[in-house]
KOLDRENFI-261143 format. One record per residue (C-alpha): x, y, z; residue number from 1. Coordinates in steps of 0.05 Angstrom, whole numbers. Layout:
KOLDRENFI-261143
REC,x,y,z,lumse
REC,X,Y,Z,NUM
...
END
This chain:
KOLDRENFI-261143
REC,x,y,z,lumse
REC,3571,3662,2187,1
REC,3510,3617,2188,2
REC,3536,3572,2133,3
REC,3604,3570,2167,4
REC,3568,3549,2230,5
REC,3542,3487,2194,6
REC,3614,3461,2191,7
REC,3619,3444,2266,8
REC,3547,3420,2263,9
REC,3566,3372,2206,10
REC,3624,3348,2248,11
REC,3577,3336,2306,12
REC,3531,3296,2259,13
REC,3588,3253,2234,14
REC,3618,3243,2303,15
REC,3553,3222,2335,16
REC,3537,3175,2277,17
REC,3605,3143,2283,18
REC,3595,3134,2358,19
REC,3528,3100,2347,20
REC,3555,3053,2294,21
REC,3615,3034,2337,22
REC,3582,3029,2405,23
REC,3507,3024,2393,24
REC,3490,3070,2452,25
REC,3424,3106,2443,26
REC,3451,3174,2465,27
REC,3493,3176,2402,28
REC,3432,3162,2360,29
REC,3393,3219,2392,30
REC,3453,3266,2384,31
REC,3456,3247,2310,32
REC,3381,3263,2301,33
REC,3388,3329,2339,34
REC,3448,3356,2302,35
REC,3422,3330,2234,36
REC,3359,3372,2239,37
REC,3399,3431,2264,38
REC,3448,3424,2206,39
REC,3395,3416,2152,40
REC,3353,3473,2180,41
REC,3412,3521,2183,42
REC,3434,3504,2112,43
REC,3364,3522,2089,44
REC,3362,3586,2130,45
REC,3430,3606,2104,46
REC,3408,3597,2032,47
REC,3344,3636,2047,48
REC,3386,3694,2073,49
REC,3425,3695,2008,50
REC,3363,3691,1964,51
REC,3314,3727,2010,52
REC,3266,3669,1999,53
REC,3215,3675,2056,54
REC,3184,3606,2044,55
REC,3251,3572,2048,56
REC,3265,3612,2112,57
REC,3201,3585,2144,58
REC,3219,3514,2125,59
REC,3289,3523,2152,60
REC,3264,3549,2219,61
REC,3213,3492,2225,62
REC,3266,3440,2207,63
REC,3318,3465,2257,64
REC,3263,3469,2310,65
REC,3257,3393,2306,66
REC,3321,3391,2346,67
REC,3277,3403,2407,68
REC,3252,3331,2402,69
REC,3323,3306,2394,70
REC,3347,3346,2454,71
REC,3289,3318,2496,72
REC,3305,3246,2476,73
REC,3379,3259,2488,74
REC,3372,3287,2559,75
REC,3322,3232,2577,76
REC,3371,3179,2551,77
REC,3426,3205,2597,78
REC,3381,3212,2658,79
REC,3329,3157,2657,80
REC,3307,3092,2621,81
REC,3244,3119,2589,82
REC,3217,3183,2557,83
REC,3188,3233,2607,84
REC,3115,3244,2587,85
REC,3115,3314,2615,86
REC,3174,3335,2572,87
REC,3142,3303,2512,88
REC,3078,3344,2522,89
REC,3117,3409,2530,90
REC,3160,3400,2468,91
REC,3102,3376,2426,92
REC,3060,3436,2445,93
REC,3118,3484,2431,94
REC,3135,3453,2364,95
REC,3062,3450,2342,96
REC,3052,3523,2360,97
REC,3114,3542,2319,98
REC,3090,3501,2259,99
REC,3020,3532,2260,100
REC,3045,3604,2270,101
REC,3096,3596,2214,102
REC,3038,3590,2164,103
REC,3010,3659,2180,104
REC,3016,3719,2133,105
REC,3071,3770,2144,106
REC,3107,3729,2197,107
REC,3173,3738,2161,108
REC,3203,3806,2148,109
REC,3267,3835,2121,110
REC,3317,3870,2166,111
REC,3382,3909,2156,112
REC,3442,3895,2200,113
REC,3492,3946,2225,114
REC,3536,3925,2167,115
REC,3482,3945,2117,116
REC,3464,3873,2099,117
REC,3392,3856,2085,118
REC,3366,3791,2116,119
REC,3303,3756,2140,120
REC,3274,3754,2210,121
REC,3213,3726,2246,122
REC,3160,3772,2272,123
REC,3098,3769,2316,124
REC,3075,3702,2344,125
REC,3123,3665,2298,126
REC,3181,3700,2332,127
REC,3153,3686,2401,128
REC,3142,3612,2386,129
REC,3211,3605,2355,130
REC,3243,3637,2417,131
REC,3204,3590,2463,132
REC,3226,3529,2424,133
REC,3299,3546,2426,134
REC,3296,3570,2498,135
REC,3267,3503,2520,136
REC,3320,3465,2480,137
REC,3375,3507,2509,138
REC,3348,3499,2580,139
REC,3344,3423,2574,140
REC,3414,3420,2545,141
REC,3445,3466,2597,142
REC,3410,3435,2658,143
REC,3428,3363,2644,144
REC,3500,3377,2622,145
REC,3508,3417,2687,146
REC,3480,3359,2728,147
REC,3527,3310,2694,148
REC,3586,3356,2709,149
REC,3567,3364,2782,150
REC,3559,3289,2794,151
REC,3617,3265,2752,152
REC,3677,3235,2789,153
REC,3744,3271,2782,154
REC,3766,3225,2726,155
REC,3709,3249,2682,156
REC,3711,3323,2701,157
REC,3753,3346,2642,158
REC,3704,3318,2590,159
REC,3642,3338,2629,160
REC,3671,3409,2629,161
REC,3677,3408,2553,162
REC,3605,3383,2547,163
REC,3581,3437,2595,164
REC,3619,3490,2558,165
REC,3583,3470,2494,166
REC,3516,3476,2529,167
REC,3535,3545,2557,168
REC,3556,3571,2489,169
REC,3494,3545,2454,170
REC,3445,3566,2509,171
REC,3463,3628,2549,172
REC,3517,3647,2498,173
REC,3470,3651,2439,174
REC,3415,3683,2480,175
REC,3463,3736,2505,176
REC,3486,3751,2435,177
REC,3414,3760,2413,178
REC,3392,3800,2475,179
REC,3450,3849,2470,180
REC,3437,3860,2396,181
REC,3506,3834,2377,182
REC,3472,3790,2325,183
REC,3452,3853,2288,184
REC,3524,3877,2287,185
REC,3553,3810,2266,186
REC,3495,3769,2238,187
REC,3497,3694,2250,188
REC,3536,3698,2316,189
REC,3481,3660,2352,190
REC,3481,3605,2300,191
REC,3557,3600,2305,192
REC,3554,3592,2381,193
REC,3502,3538,2375,194
REC,3543,3502,2322,195
REC,3606,3503,2364,196
REC,3567,3481,2425,197
REC,3538,3421,2389,198
REC,3607,3398,2369,199
REC,3637,3407,2439,200
REC,3582,3367,2472,201
REC,3587,3312,2420,202
REC,3663,3310,2424,203
REC,3660,3302,2499,204
REC,3612,3244,2496,205
REC,3651,3212,2439,206
REC,3715,3215,2479,207
REC,3683,3193,2544,208
REC,3619,3152,2534,209
REC,3611,3142,2609,210
REC,3585,3214,2615,211
REC,3518,3187,2592,212
REC,3514,3140,2652,213
REC,3530,3188,2709,214
REC,3457,3207,2723,215
REC,3413,3145,2710,216
REC,3442,3101,2765,217
REC,3503,3087,2808,218
REC,3531,3016,2809,219
REC,3567,2994,2872,220
REC,3589,2921,2870,221
REC,3589,2859,2828,222
REC,3600,2792,2862,223
REC,3604,2719,2839,224
REC,3577,2675,2895,225
REC,3587,2601,2910,226
REC,3515,2582,2928,227
REC,3538,2519,2964,228
REC,3586,2551,3013,229
REC,3558,2622,3012,230
REC,3628,2650,3000,231
REC,3647,2701,2947,232
REC,3689,2675,2890,233
REC,3701,2742,2855,234
REC,3684,2814,2872,235
REC,3691,2879,2834,236
REC,3674,2945,2867,237
REC,3659,3011,2831,238
REC,3637,3048,2894,239
REC,3646,3021,2964,240
REC,3600,3073,2997,241
REC,3555,3039,3049,242
REC,3576,2968,3032,243
REC,3591,2916,3085,244
REC,3643,2860,3082,245
REC,3632,2818,3020,246
REC,3634,2752,3058,247
REC,3580,2776,3106,248
REC,3539,2801,3047,249
REC,3543,2736,3006,250
REC,3529,2692,3067,251
REC,3467,2732,3084,252
REC,3443,2730,3012,253
REC,3452,2654,3006,254
REC,3417,2644,3073,255
REC,3357,2687,3053,256
REC,3353,2653,2985,257
REC,3351,2583,3016,258
REC,3300,2604,3069,259
REC,3252,2636,3020,260
REC,3260,2580,2969,261
REC,3243,2528,3021,262
REC,3186,2568,3052,263
REC,3149,2591,2989,264
REC,3178,2543,2937,265
REC,3180,2595,2882,266
REC,3252,2589,2861,267
REC,3314,2632,2873,268
REC,3314,2707,2885,269
REC,3321,2749,2822,270
REC,3312,2819,2850,271
REC,3312,2852,2918,272
REC,3288,2924,2920,273
REC,3308,2971,2976,274
REC,3287,3043,2990,275
REC,3352,3069,2961,276
REC,3376,3013,2917,277
REC,3366,2946,2883,278
REC,3400,2879,2882,279
REC,3399,2840,2816,280
REC,3416,2766,2815,281
REC,3433,2721,2756,282
REC,3431,2647,2777,283
REC,3470,2593,2741,284
REC,3442,2527,2768,285
REC,3490,2483,2728,286
REC,3549,2515,2764,287
REC,3513,2526,2831,288
REC,3534,2599,2827,289
REC,3500,2666,2828,290
REC,3522,2734,2802,291
REC,3499,2793,2843,292
REC,3498,2867,2823,293
REC,3483,2922,2873,294
REC,3460,2989,2844,295
REC,3416,3048,2861,296
REC,3363,3025,2811,297
REC,3349,2970,2761,298
REC,3357,2979,2686,299
REC,3349,2934,2625,300
REC,3419,2954,2604,301
REC,3448,2933,2672,302
REC,3409,2868,2671,303
REC,3436,2852,2601,304
REC,3506,2868,2623,305
REC,3499,2823,2684,306
REC,3475,2766,2640,307
REC,3534,2776,2592,308
REC,3583,2776,2651,309
REC,3552,2713,2682,310
REC,3555,2675,2616,311
REC,3627,2698,2603,312
REC,3649,2681,2674,313
REC,3621,2610,2670,314
REC,3652,2599,2602,315
REC,3720,2627,2621,316
REC,3726,2595,2690,317
REC,3686,2531,2678,318
REC,3743,2485,2700,319
REC,3755,2524,2764,320
REC,3681,2524,2781,321
REC,3680,2448,2776,322
REC,3746,2435,2811,323
REC,3769,2489,2860,324
REC,3728,2550,2881,325
REC,3764,2563,2946,326
REC,3821,2605,2918,327
REC,3804,2675,2895,328
REC,3867,2675,2853,329
REC,3832,2627,2805,330
REC,3786,2683,2783,331
REC,3835,2742,2781,332
REC,3823,2752,2706,333
REC,3751,2769,2720,334
REC,3768,2843,2713,335
REC,3774,2833,2638,336
REC,3703,2808,2635,337
REC,3679,2868,2677,338
REC,3712,2916,2628,339
REC,3678,2882,2568,340
REC,3610,2871,2601,341
REC,3603,2938,2638,342
REC,3643,2988,2596,343
REC,3592,3043,2611,344
REC,3592,3039,2687,345
REC,3624,3098,2723,346
REC,3674,3084,2778,347
REC,3677,3129,2839,348
END
């Protein structure tokens, strides 16, 4: 059962690696690291069951426990821009305790299942530390997949449900199988549930990469502004909640920009931070244009995407920017640039 469980884990490893190679998103890299350690560890544990090699069993447990760091990096990558120091302290302490306790004498014993099979099992502090490590990993996984599902727009719900199902199978599912003693009737059931869960979550993110960008921030509007007239040349809206008329918005922005530039002489506005949002601006002096992105928070990834869009817009519509900016129909093809520059942004 355990070695069979490595099959969906191997598929998860390959799927996440392919996603990282094709898209370069960091969540795929962290998925690959997580499932790789899980896969290698379970292969070693499976062999140790067949050979009753206690040393190999310890190494397998320690190796698979490294998934805790991968899970932590994964959930931070889909919820924030940096690693949470508190999570890092918790997982380091749990993993260190497991490594130290695995070196003690008589921490691995043999057990006999209801089917009469002899296998290996952790005992004492080693068993407690191992349980804590996998409980933390399961809790992180379940909580953040549940939050993604709750906050996903309807168009993403089907894939967020698959990801959440994977977390439920791997977390509560495997714990329930162990707590009820079912793993002693059919050994390896918990490993099988974890393996299936890893593949389901990876499959969901591979099919719908935007799942990773539901929690970090919400993006509302992108606008190309004529800085001479103060009028919008092109606007794309992902979420219109709380937004005013775009002409009023761009006119106010240009007025504030001119006022501050004249009064403090420190150049054009690059960022405006609000209590519940941020406004990012990319100025193109040659074209006398600015590109404005409104979101709940700033992000290096959003800033790069805004720069890519601004460069692409000026290159694609250079003639229109020099000749006629008054007609919005001149910039109708801007949606193509949005799709290529902001493929990860979720629309509501």
